[in-house]
C-alpha positions, 0 to 999 in steps of 0.5 A: 480533708485531703486523703493521700493514697499509698504510703509515699508522702513527701514534705518540702519546706523553706523560707524566703525573704520576700522583700525589704523596702524601707531602705529603698522607699518601695511602695510597701514602705511608703504606702503608695502604689502596688501593695502586693508581692509574690515570688514563685517557689520551686519544690526540691522535687516534684510531687505526684499531684499538687500538694497542700501548701501552708505559708506563715510569717517568719519576719514582719517588720512594720511601722507602728503608726497605722493599722496592722493588715496582711493577707498571705497565702499560696496560689497557683500550686502545682506539682513543681511549685507555687506562688507565695503571696503577701498583700497589705492595704490602706495605711499599713506600712511594711518595711520587710517580710520573710515567709516560711512555707511547708508543702505536704503531698503525695510523691512517687515511690521507687516502685511507681512507673508510668508509660509515656 
């Protein structure tokens, strides 16, 4: 469990169309080549420390001729952003993916100050 100190908790969220490859014949759709897609997401405002980030599928358009395989998550989380990552493998063919995300963490309050 992550415990946040103070009363200033921020929540940021969004949704990103990560890729759409069925029209262009990209490797996610053909099943050959790199099977990972990532996109860097910047938060609307920085957090005071790296927040907890949850990533969810909000659109998944896949071929029904193979097994359904996916690994998604948030990597390289910092106070200002994170990398949204989607991976698949083997005979899974993915036409397009949209991922939703939510970040919850400590933010600086109006009375916080620091000497640089």
